OpenMM code with the backbone's topology and positions (N, CA, C; nanometers):
from openmm import Vec3, app, unit

residues = "MET VAL LYS TRP VAL ARG TYR GLY GLU LYS GLU LYS ASP GLN MET LEU THR GLU THR ARG THR THR ASP ALA LYS GLY ARG LEU VAL LEU PRO LYS SER PHE ALA ASN ALA THR VAL ILE ILE GLU GLN VAL SER ASP THR GLU ILE ARG VAL ARG ARG ALA LYS VAL ILE ALA GLU ASP ASP LEU PRO PHE GLU GLU GLU VAL ALA THR LEU LEU SER ASP ARG ASP ARG ASP ARG PHE LEU GLU LEU LEU ALA ASN PRO PRO GLU PRO THR PRO ALA MET ILE ALA ALA ALA GLU ARG HIS LYS ALA ARG ARG GLY".split()
positions = [
    Vec3(6.4315, 1.4595, 6.3404),
    Vec3(6.3234, 1.5230, 6.4128),
    Vec3(6.1913, 1.4589, 6.3707),
    Vec3(6.1068, 1.4280, 6.4659),
    Vec3(5.9768, 1.3692, 6.4380),
    Vec3(5.8699, 1.4611, 6.4939),
    Vec3(5.7717, 1.4897, 6.4100),
    Vec3(5.6616, 1.5785, 6.4507),
    Vec3(5.5309, 1.5085, 6.4163),
    Vec3(5.4400, 1.5000, 6.5101),
    Vec3(5.3114, 1.4361, 6.4878),
    Vec3(5.2053, 1.5430, 6.4660),
    Vec3(5.1228, 1.5249, 6.3632),
    Vec3(5.0161, 1.6196, 6.3306),
    Vec3(4.8873, 1.5406, 6.3155),
    Vec3(4.7797, 1.5928, 6.3702),
    Vec3(4.6484, 1.5276, 6.3561),
    Vec3(4.5696, 1.5982, 6.2471),
    Vec3(4.5148, 1.5184, 6.1515),
    Vec3(4.4308, 1.5719, 6.0451),
    Vec3(4.2898, 1.5172, 6.0612),
    Vec3(4.1919, 1.5919, 6.0215),
    Vec3(4.0541, 1.5470, 6.0284),
    Vec3(3.9760, 1.6241, 6.1319),
    Vec3(3.8473, 1.6432, 6.1026),
    Vec3(3.7634, 1.7219, 6.1920),
    Vec3(3.7082, 1.6388, 6.3063),
    Vec3(3.6697, 1.5150, 6.2790),
    Vec3(3.6113, 1.4296, 6.3817),
    Vec3(3.7164, 1.3303, 6.4295),
    Vec3(3.6954, 1.2798, 6.5487),
    Vec3(3.7903, 1.1850, 6.6067),
    Vec3(3.8096, 1.0640, 6.5147),
    Vec3(3.7004, 1.0121, 6.4553),
    Vec3(3.7123, 0.8942, 6.3696),
    Vec3(3.7821, 0.9256, 6.2377),
    Vec3(3.7792, 1.0514, 6.1933),
    Vec3(3.8432, 1.0900, 6.0685),
    Vec3(3.9890, 1.1285, 6.0867),
    Vec3(4.0355, 1.1340, 6.2111),
    Vec3(4.1711, 1.1807, 6.2354),
    Vec3(4.2730, 1.0737, 6.1976),
    Vec3(4.3817, 1.1193, 6.1391),
    Vec3(4.4881, 1.0314, 6.0970),
    Vec3(4.6187, 1.0891, 6.1504),
    Vec3(4.6965, 1.0068, 6.2182),
    Vec3(4.8249, 1.0547, 6.2667),
    Vec3(4.9219, 1.0627, 6.1500),
    Vec3(4.9794, 1.1771, 6.1302),
    Vec3(5.0779, 1.1971, 6.0254),
    Vec3(5.2098, 1.2309, 6.0912),
    Vec3(5.3110, 1.1605, 6.0531),
    Vec3(5.4428, 1.1806, 6.1108),
    Vec3(5.5297, 1.2524, 6.0087),
    Vec3(5.5918, 1.3606, 6.0499),
    Vec3(5.6814, 1.4360, 5.9623),
    Vec3(5.8246, 1.4001, 5.9985),
    Vec3(5.9012, 1.3547, 5.8988),
    Vec3(6.0416, 1.3185, 5.9203),
    Vec3(6.1259, 1.3898, 5.8158),
    Vec3(6.2536, 1.4036, 5.8439),
    Vec3(6.3463, 1.4698, 5.7531),
    Vec3(6.4344, 1.3654, 5.6860),
    Vec3(6.4553, 1.3804, 5.5559),
    Vec3(6.5417, 1.2875, 5.4831),
    Vec3(6.6867, 1.3305, 5.4947),
    Vec3(6.7771, 1.2371, 5.4632),
    Vec3(6.9191, 1.2723, 5.4626),
    Vec3(6.9572, 1.3278, 5.3253),
    Vec3(7.0860, 1.3523, 5.3037),
    Vec3(7.1329, 1.4136, 5.1791),
    Vec3(7.1047, 1.3271, 5.0567),
    Vec3(7.0894, 1.1958, 5.0741),
    Vec3(7.0596, 1.1061, 4.9622),
    Vec3(6.9098, 1.0817, 4.9451),
    Vec3(6.8276, 1.1492, 5.0215),
    Vec3(6.6829, 1.1335, 5.0113),
    Vec3(6.6298, 1.0116, 5.0833),
    Vec3(6.7071, 0.9532, 5.1720),
    Vec3(6.6636, 0.8347, 5.2456),
    Vec3(6.5813, 0.8749, 5.3661),
    Vec3(6.4928, 0.7864, 5.4037),
    Vec3(6.4018, 0.8123, 5.5148),
    Vec3(6.3953, 0.6872, 5.6009),
    Vec3(6.3963, 0.7018, 5.7303),
    Vec3(6.3806, 0.5885, 5.8208),
    Vec3(6.2323, 0.5769, 5.8524),
    Vec3(6.1767, 0.4620, 5.8203),
    Vec3(6.0341, 0.4386, 5.8459),
    Vec3(6.0133, 0.3911, 5.9890),
    Vec3(5.8906, 0.4015, 6.0390),
    Vec3(5.8622, 0.3516, 6.1742),
    Vec3(5.8893, 0.2019, 6.1848),
    Vec3(5.9128, 0.1536, 6.3055),
    Vec3(5.9454, 0.0122, 6.3269),
    Vec3(5.8349, -0.0813, 6.2799),
    Vec3(5.7115, -0.0332, 6.2736),
    Vec3(5.6023, -0.1189, 6.2280),
    Vec3(5.6182, -0.1590, 6.0817),
    Vec3(5.7072, -0.0917, 6.0070),
    Vec3(5.7330, -0.1254, 5.8677),
    Vec3(5.8508, -0.2218, 5.8516),
    Vec3(5.9126, -0.2626, 5.9605),
    Vec3(6.0289, -0.3511, 5.9535),
    Vec3(5.9920, -0.4811, 5.8836),
    Vec3(6.0778, -0.5259, 5.7928),
    Vec3(6.0611, -0.6505, 5.7176),
    Vec3(5.9292, -0.6575, 5.6423),
    Vec3(5.8768, -0.5442, 5.6005),
    Vec3(5.7502, -0.5399, 5.5272),
    Vec3(5.7752, -0.4995, 5.3828),
    Vec3(5.6882, -0.5434, 5.2950),
    Vec3(5.6886, -0.4954, 5.1581),
    Vec3(5.6057, -0.3690, 5.1556),
    Vec3(5.6574, -0.2645, 5.0924),
    Vec3(5.5872, -0.1371, 5.0924),
    Vec3(5.5543, -0.0937, 4.9502),
    Vec3(5.4507, -0.0140, 4.9392),
    Vec3(5.4115, 0.0495, 4.8142),
    Vec3(5.4429, 0.1973, 4.8298),
    Vec3(5.5192, 0.2507, 4.7356),
    Vec3(5.5538, 0.3921, 4.7390),
    Vec3(5.4865, 0.4583, 4.6209),
    Vec3(5.3948, 0.5511, 4.6483),
    Vec3(5.3205, 0.6208, 4.5439),
    Vec3(5.3611, 0.7674, 4.5419),
    Vec3(5.3953, 0.8174, 4.4253),
    Vec3(5.4212, 0.9609, 4.4144),
    Vec3(5.2896, 1.0269, 4.3773),
    Vec3(5.2283, 1.0919, 4.4735),
    Vec3(5.0977, 1.1539, 4.4579),
    Vec3(5.1095, 1.2843, 4.3799),
    Vec3(5.2130, 1.3615, 4.4070),
    Vec3(5.2370, 1.4877, 4.3368),
    Vec3(5.3858, 1.5171, 4.3430),
    Vec3(5.4252, 1.6332, 4.2946),
    Vec3(5.5671, 1.6709, 4.3007),
    Vec3(5.6166, 1.6849, 4.4434),
    Vec3(5.5267, 1.7118, 4.5358),
    Vec3(5.5671, 1.7358, 4.6749),
    Vec3(5.5153, 1.6309, 4.7728),
    Vec3(5.4459, 1.5289, 4.7240),
    Vec3(5.3876, 1.4303, 4.8150),
    Vec3(5.4153, 1.2888, 4.7679),
    Vec3(5.4637, 1.2074, 4.8605),
    Vec3(5.4852, 1.0648, 4.8373),
    Vec3(5.4132, 0.9902, 4.9478),
    Vec3(5.3402, 0.8864, 4.9109),
    Vec3(5.2652, 0.8075, 5.0080),
    Vec3(5.3316, 0.6708, 5.0204),
    Vec3(5.3559, 0.6276, 5.1434),
    Vec3(5.4163, 0.4973, 5.1707),
    Vec3(5.3124, 0.4135, 5.2450),
    Vec3(5.2834, 0.2950, 5.1887),
    Vec3(5.1859, 0.2052, 5.2509),
    Vec3(5.2446, 0.0653, 5.2615),
    Vec3(5.2045, -0.0056, 5.3624),
    Vec3(5.2447, -0.1453, 5.3756),
    Vec3(5.1586, -0.2274, 5.2803),
    Vec3(5.2218, -0.3192, 5.2083),
    Vec3(5.1505, -0.4009, 5.1101),
    Vec3(5.1164, -0.5368, 5.1691),
    Vec3(5.0036, -0.5886, 5.1294),
    Vec3(4.9675, -0.7249, 5.1666),
    Vec3(5.0111, -0.8140, 5.0503),
    Vec3(5.1048, -0.9021, 5.0748),
    Vec3(5.1588, -0.9886, 4.9715),
    Vec3(5.0778, -1.1171, 4.9668),
    Vec3(5.0302, -1.1502, 4.8478),
    Vec3(4.9510, -1.2712, 4.8278),
    Vec3(5.0274, -1.3608, 4.7315),
    Vec3(5.0454, -1.4855, 4.7699),
    Vec3(5.1162, -1.5796, 4.6833),
    Vec3(5.0405, -1.5976, 4.5528),
    Vec3(5.1140, -1.6072, 4.4428),
    Vec3(5.0522, -1.6190, 4.3110),
    Vec3(4.9623, -1.7416, 4.3020),
    Vec3(5.0005, -1.8484, 4.3708),
    Vec3(4.9198, -1.9714, 4.3692),
    Vec3(4.7853, -1.9520, 4.4373),
    Vec3(4.7730, -1.8508, 4.5236),
    Vec3(4.6474, -1.8259, 4.5941),
    Vec3(4.5511, -1.7391, 4.5151),
    Vec3(4.5972, -1.6806, 4.4030),
    Vec3(4.5100, -1.5956, 4.3216),
    Vec3(4.4306, -1.6824, 4.2253),
    Vec3(4.2988, -1.6728, 4.2270),
    Vec3(4.2187, -1.7561, 4.1370),
    Vec3(4.2218, -1.7017, 3.9938),
    Vec3(4.2129, -1.7926, 3.8975),
    Vec3(4.1957, -1.7528, 3.7584),
    Vec3(4.0534, -1.7034, 3.7403),
    Vec3(4.0330, -1.6133, 3.6464),
    Vec3(3.8985, -1.5608, 3.6190),
    Vec3(3.8030, -1.6752, 3.5840),
    Vec3(3.8556, -1.7771, 3.5148),
    Vec3(3.7718, -1.8901, 3.4732),
    Vec3(3.7257, -1.9753, 3.5917),
    Vec3(3.7962, -1.9663, 3.7032),
    Vec3(3.7618, -2.0477, 3.8196),
    Vec3(3.6480, -1.9881, 3.9012),
    Vec3(3.6147, -1.8635, 3.8751),
    Vec3(3.5104, -1.7963, 3.9511),
    Vec3(3.3819, -1.7992, 3.8682),
    Vec3(3.2855, -1.8726, 3.9147),
    Vec3(3.1605, -1.8866, 3.8407),
    Vec3(3.0725, -1.7634, 3.8599),
    Vec3(3.0099, -1.7204, 3.7509),
    Vec3(2.9134, -1.6113, 3.7576),
    Vec3(2.7744, -1.6738, 3.7532),
    Vec3(2.7001, -1.6557, 3.8598),
    Vec3(2.5669, -1.7142, 3.8656),
    Vec3(2.4674, -1.6261, 3.7917),
    Vec3(2.3865, -1.6891, 3.7094),
    Vec3(2.2830, -1.6170, 3.6355),
    Vec3(2.1521, -1.6223, 3.7134),
    Vec3(2.0729, -1.5203, 3.6945),
    Vec3(1.9381, -1.5245, 3.7514),
    Vec3(1.8580, -1.6287, 3.6739),
    Vec3(1.7459, -1.6694, 3.7297),
    Vec3(1.6614, -1.7676, 3.6598),
    Vec3(1.6196, -1.7147, 3.5229),
    Vec3(1.5858, -1.5872, 3.5164),
    Vec3(1.5434, -1.5267, 3.3897),
    Vec3(1.6560, -1.5286, 3.2870),
    Vec3(1.7783, -1.4889, 3.3294),
    Vec3(1.8920, -1.4884, 3.2377),
    Vec3(1.9292, -1.6288, 3.1936),
    Vec3(1.9243, -1.7257, 3.2857),
    Vec3(1.9525, -1.8647, 3.2497),
    Vec3(1.8546, -1.9150, 3.1458),
    Vec3(1.7252, -1.8872, 3.1680),
    Vec3(1.6230, -1.9323, 3.0733),
    Vec3(1.6417, -1.8671, 2.9367),
    Vec3(1.6761, -1.7390, 2.9341),
    Vec3(1.6977, -1.6694, 2.8067),
    Vec3(1.8188, -1.7269, 2.7335),
    Vec3(1.9270, -1.7543, 2.8064),
    Vec3(2.0470, -1.8115, 2.7468),
    Vec3(2.0171, -1.9481, 2.6850),
    Vec3(1.9486, -2.0329, 2.7609),
    Vec3(1.9159, -2.1660, 2.7093),
    Vec3(1.8221, -2.1583, 2.5893),
    Vec3(1.7282, -2.0631, 2.5910),
    Vec3(1.6369, -2.0445, 2.4783),
    Vec3(1.7137, -2.0033, 2.3523),
    Vec3(1.8105, -1.9132, 2.3679),
    Vec3(1.8895, -1.8696, 2.2523),
    Vec3(1.9778, -1.9816, 2.1982),
    Vec3(2.0263, -2.0696, 2.2855),
    Vec3(2.1036, -2.1844, 2.2381),
    Vec3(2.0146, -2.2805, 2.1594),
    Vec3(1.8939, -2.3022, 2.2100),
    Vec3(1.8021, -2.3956, 2.1440),
    Vec3(1.7458, -2.3369, 2.0143),
    Vec3(1.7185, -2.2066, 2.0128),
    Vec3(1.6597, -2.1405, 1.8961),
    Vec3(1.7356, -2.0112, 1.8659),
    Vec3(1.8520, -2.0219, 1.8010),
    Vec3(1.9300, -1.9003, 1.7752),
    Vec3(1.8582, -1.8084, 1.6761),
    Vec3(1.8731, -1.6767, 1.6931),
    Vec3(1.8089, -1.5833, 1.6005),
    Vec3(1.8798, -1.5824, 1.4652),
    Vec3(1.8109, -1.5339, 1.3634),
    Vec3(1.8710, -1.5194, 1.2309),
    Vec3(1.9813, -1.4143, 1.2387),
    Vec3(2.0928, -1.4331, 1.1669),
    Vec3(2.1996, -1.3334, 1.1720),
    Vec3(2.1568, -1.2022, 1.1068),
    Vec3(2.2003, -1.0927, 1.1663),
    Vec3(2.1702, -0.9602, 1.1120),
    Vec3(2.2696, -0.9298, 0.9991),
    Vec3(2.2400, -0.8306, 0.9135),
    Vec3(2.3351, -0.7940, 0.8082),
    Vec3(2.4743, -0.7572, 0.8639),
    Vec3(2.4777, -0.6919, 0.9796),
    Vec3(2.6058, -0.6561, 1.0400),
    Vec3(2.6833, -0.7812, 1.0817),
    Vec3(2.6143, -0.8809, 1.1348),
    Vec3(2.6812, -1.0056, 1.1728),
    Vec3(2.7349, -1.0789, 1.0505),
    Vec3(2.6574, -1.0792, 0.9429),
    Vec3(2.7010, -1.1451, 0.8196),
    Vec3(2.8260, -1.0758, 0.7647),
    Vec3(2.8256, -0.9428, 0.7638),
    Vec3(2.9407, -0.8675, 0.7142),
    Vec3(3.0637, -0.8927, 0.8018),
    Vec3(3.0455, -0.8975, 0.9334),
    Vec3(3.1571, -0.9236, 1.0240),
    Vec3(3.2132, -1.0635, 1.0022),
    Vec3(3.1273, -1.1608, 0.9805),
    Vec3(3.1720, -1.2980, 0.9557),
    Vec3(3.2499, -1.3051, 0.8245),
    Vec3(3.2051, -1.2324, 0.7229),
    Vec3(3.2763, -1.2316, 0.5944),
    Vec3(3.4141, -1.1661, 0.6093),
    Vec3(3.4218, -1.0564, 0.6852),
    Vec3(3.5521, -0.9912, 0.7080),
    Vec3(3.6461, -1.0851, 0.7836),
    Vec3(3.5934, -1.1521, 0.8800),
    Vec3(3.6732, -1.2452, 0.9600),
    Vec3(3.7237, -1.3594, 0.8714),
    Vec3(3.6358, -1.4138, 0.7885),
    Vec3(3.6732, -1.5244, 0.7010),
    Vec3(3.7792, -1.4806, 0.6004),
    Vec3(3.7679, -1.3573, 0.5495),
    Vec3(3.8656, -1.3062, 0.4529),
    Vec3(4.0030, -1.2904, 0.5175),
    Vec3(4.0057, -1.2481, 0.6431),
    Vec3(4.1330, -1.2289, 0.7123),
    Vec3(4.1936, -1.3597, 0.7585),
    Vec3(4.1121, -1.4479, 0.8087),
    Vec3(4.1613, -1.5728, 0.8691),
    Vec3(4.1628, -1.6903, 0.7717),
    Vec3(4.0811, -1.6833, 0.6711),
    Vec3(4.0782, -1.7900, 0.5714),
    Vec3(3.9850, -1.9017, 0.5989),
] * unit.nanometer
topology = app.Topology()
chain = topology.addChain("A")
for resn in residues:
    res = topology.addResidue(resn, chain)
    for name in ("N", "CA", "C"):
        topology.addAtom(name, app.Element.getBySymbol(name[0]), res)
């Protein structure tokens, strides 16, 4: 049995929800638009499961974090270059951290 229910107050907020009954093994037949698709099944609560179609992206198409450059503002770039050229004196906390690191790593 299939039952369609509309949720939402405004036309643009409405979502068609289809109610279907599972068989004795808990199986459900999805709409034909899900045929040959990868799906994400989320258990939202004890009584709700959400099924969504997943967009599969090849691993080779995912960029490494290092490949994505972060552009600095002119002010940040100038400050970074200034600190490289004239580094500040180490604080007592930095000195203590360096000593702990040296003791652990040798």
